[in-house]
N, C-alpha and C positions, 0 to 999 in steps of 0.2 A: 594424481598430483593434488587434487583438491582435498581428498581425504587426508593425505599426508600433511598438508598445510594446516588443516583444521585440527588434526591431532597434535601437531607441534605447538600451536598456540594454546591448546587446552592443557598441555603439560606446563606451559609457562604460567598459566592462570587457571589452576584447577577449579572446576565448579563455576566458572564465570563466563564460559564461552558459549555463544549461540551461533549456529551456522544457518544463514538465511539464503535461500535460493529463489530465483524467479524465472519467468519464461524469457526475459530479455527485452523484447519490444524495442525501444529507442536505441539501446546500447548495441544491438545487433543489426537492426534494420538499416542504420546509417552506413554499414559496410556490406549491405546486400545479403545478409543472412536472415532467414525467417526465424521468428520466435520458436522456442522449444514447444513441442506438442505435449499434450497432457500425458500421453504414454511415456514420452521421454522424461518428463518430470517424475512420474512414478518410479520408473526404472532407476533414475539418478538417486533418489532418496533411498530406495531399497539397497542399491549397490553401495552407497556411502555407509549405510548402517552396517552392512556385512563387513566391509573393509575395516571400519572403525572398531568392530568387535573381534577382529583378528581372524575372520572366516576366509575360506578360499572363495575366490570369485573368478569367473571365466570371462576373458576378453578376447574376442576373435579367435576362439579355439585354444588360447593359452590360459593357464591357471595362475593366479597371482594372489598374494595376501600381504597384509601389513604385519611385520614381525612384532611391532609394539602395540598392537591393538589390545585393549583391555576393557574393564568395566567402567572406567572413568570417561564416559562418552559425551562429547558436546551435543546439545540438543539441536535438532534440525527443524527449521521453520520453512514453510512455503509461503511466498507472497502471492496472493491470489485475489481475483475479483470475479472471474467467470465461474458459473456454477459447477462445471465439471472439475476445474482445478481446485476449487474449495472442497469438493467431495474427495478428491485424491489426498488433499491435506488431512482430511478426517481419517482416511484409510491408513496412511503410512507415516505422516509427520508427527513431530512432538508438539507442534504449535502452528499457528497460521497468522500471517499479517494480512488482514482483510482490507482491501482497497475499495471499500464500498461507501465511504463517508461515515458520518457519525449520527445520522438521524436514526432514532431507535427502531422505526419500522424497517428501514433499509438493513440495519444490523440483524434484525430478526429473520429477514429473508435469507441472509447469508448463513446465519446460525442453523437454519433448517437444512441447508445443503451440507454443512459440516457434520451435522448429526446423521444424515443419510450415509455419508461416507464412513463415518466411525462405526455405525451399526452394521454396515455391509462387511466390515472387517472384524466384527465381534469386539469392538473397542467401546469404552465408555467415553462419550463425547465430553463429559465433565473433566476428564483427565488432560484434555488439550488446552494449552494456553492460547487465548485469543488477544491479539493486539490489533487495534484499529489505526489505520493510516489516516491522519488528519491533515489536509492541505492547510498550511498556516501562513497567512500574510497579515502582519500587524503594523498598522500605521496610526498616526494621531487623528486622522480624519476617517470616519466610517465609510463614506462614499468613495473616498480615494482608495481605500483598501479594496473595496468591491470592484472598482474600475480596474485595479491592477490584476484582479483575478478573472477578468472577463474571458481571456483565452482558455484558461483552465476550466471554466464553467462550460464554455462552448464545446470543448473537447469531450466532456462527459455526455453532452447531447448527441455528439456525432458517433459515439461508440455504442453499438447496439447492445453490447454485453452489460452496459450500465443501465439500460432501460428498466429492468425489473426493480432496481433499487430506487431510481428516481420516481417511478410510478408509485412505489410503496410510500415514498416521502410526500406524495401528493403533488408532484411537479409534472405538469403536462405542457409540452411545447411542440406538439406535432405539426402545427400549421406554420412554423417559422421556416423561412427560406434561408438555408445556410449556404454561404458561398464556398462550397467545398473545394472547388478547383483552386481558388485563390489561396485558401488556407493550406491546402496540400503543398503549395509552393514555398511555404515558410521553411527555413532551414534551421536545424535539422528536422524539426517537426513542431507541432503547435506548442506543447508544454515546455519545450526548450528553445523556442525561437530566439535567434540572436537579435532580431529587430523586434523587441517587445512592443514598441509603440505602433509599429505596423500591424502586429498581431491584434492589438487592442482596437485599432481602426477597423480592421476586417470583422471584428466581433461587435461593432457598435449596434448592429441590428437587434441584439438581445435586449428586450424590455427590462427596465430597471426592477420591476416587481419580480420577474422570474430570476433575474440576476441575484437579487437578495435571497430568494428561496434557495437557489443553488449554493450560494456562499454558506448559508447556515447548514445546509445538508452535507456538504463535502468536508467541512472542517472548521477551523478557527480563523475567521476572516473579519477584521474590523479593528476597533481601538483596543488597547490593552484592557480597559474595564469591560468592554463588551465581550471580549474573548474569555475573561475570567467568569462572566455570567454563563457563557456557553459551556465552559468546563464544569461549572456547578450543575447545570442541567444534565450533562453527559454522565456525571457521577451519580446523580439521582436516578438516572435510567439504567444503572448497573454497569456502566462502562468503567473499567478499572485501569486499562493500560492503553496509552496512545503513543503512536510514533508520529512525530511532527515532521511533515514533508513541506519545507518552505518553498516559496515561489521562486527563490533565487537559484538560478542554474550556474551563473558565472561569478557570483560574489558570495562572500561569507555573510550569513544572516545576522548581522550585528543588531538590527532593529528588534528582531524577535527575541534574541538572547537578552537584550536590555529590558524588553517589556516583561519577560518572565521574571527576571531578577528584581526589577524595581516595582512592578505593579501586580502581576498575576500571582506569583507565589505568595507574596504577603497577603493578598486578598483572600487566598485560599487557606491561609494559616500554615503555609509550607516553607517558612523562612529557614 
């Protein structure tokens, strides 16, 4: 079904379609389904590529194929932050959406895992497109933007898989007492909490200096002018492609769009 849908859209927009897949996390955990395993991710990409190429594929003992599979194939990207998932992206995907922040040292850690996977499969890692996921919260006041990002920053500290990237960025917060039980009660989870003010209150323990470090490491968080400066630094560090993941779960990110239109793009000469 997924391969057929991807192929249909690629026929409507030849050469313009990218197909992104991820493990699930929030989207599946809220209905009691665990995230996909690394093995399932690999099998999914390999199967999709076979179907899109018109090859025979076995499903539970039955053989199937897509009649209209051909050479005009949509590229498949894997969204990843764990080292094993990044390596699988290097092995089988056409590109990767790295959810490791934008700090150059963090990105380098992820690149090494991507290279390991690519070389394991006999591929050239330079052939893989890398997109960085940048958490984006833009407000007129710098501290207000950072305060809005508190729960997102604390979530990074709570997830062990992010530790190597935070360590590479020079962020150490091992002595902090995180109220995990209270945070786990937020619905549906921390980054998508319906009661964002409550989430911020529970994350008030995070010192302002560590909050500032985390905000700079995970994305574009601050005033429009500050975020334009952060983008210039990212570009100088070789970052070429960002995916902007705003902090808004239940509203359209009008502020961020306006900031890019009115301030950031003009500041970067991208009008």
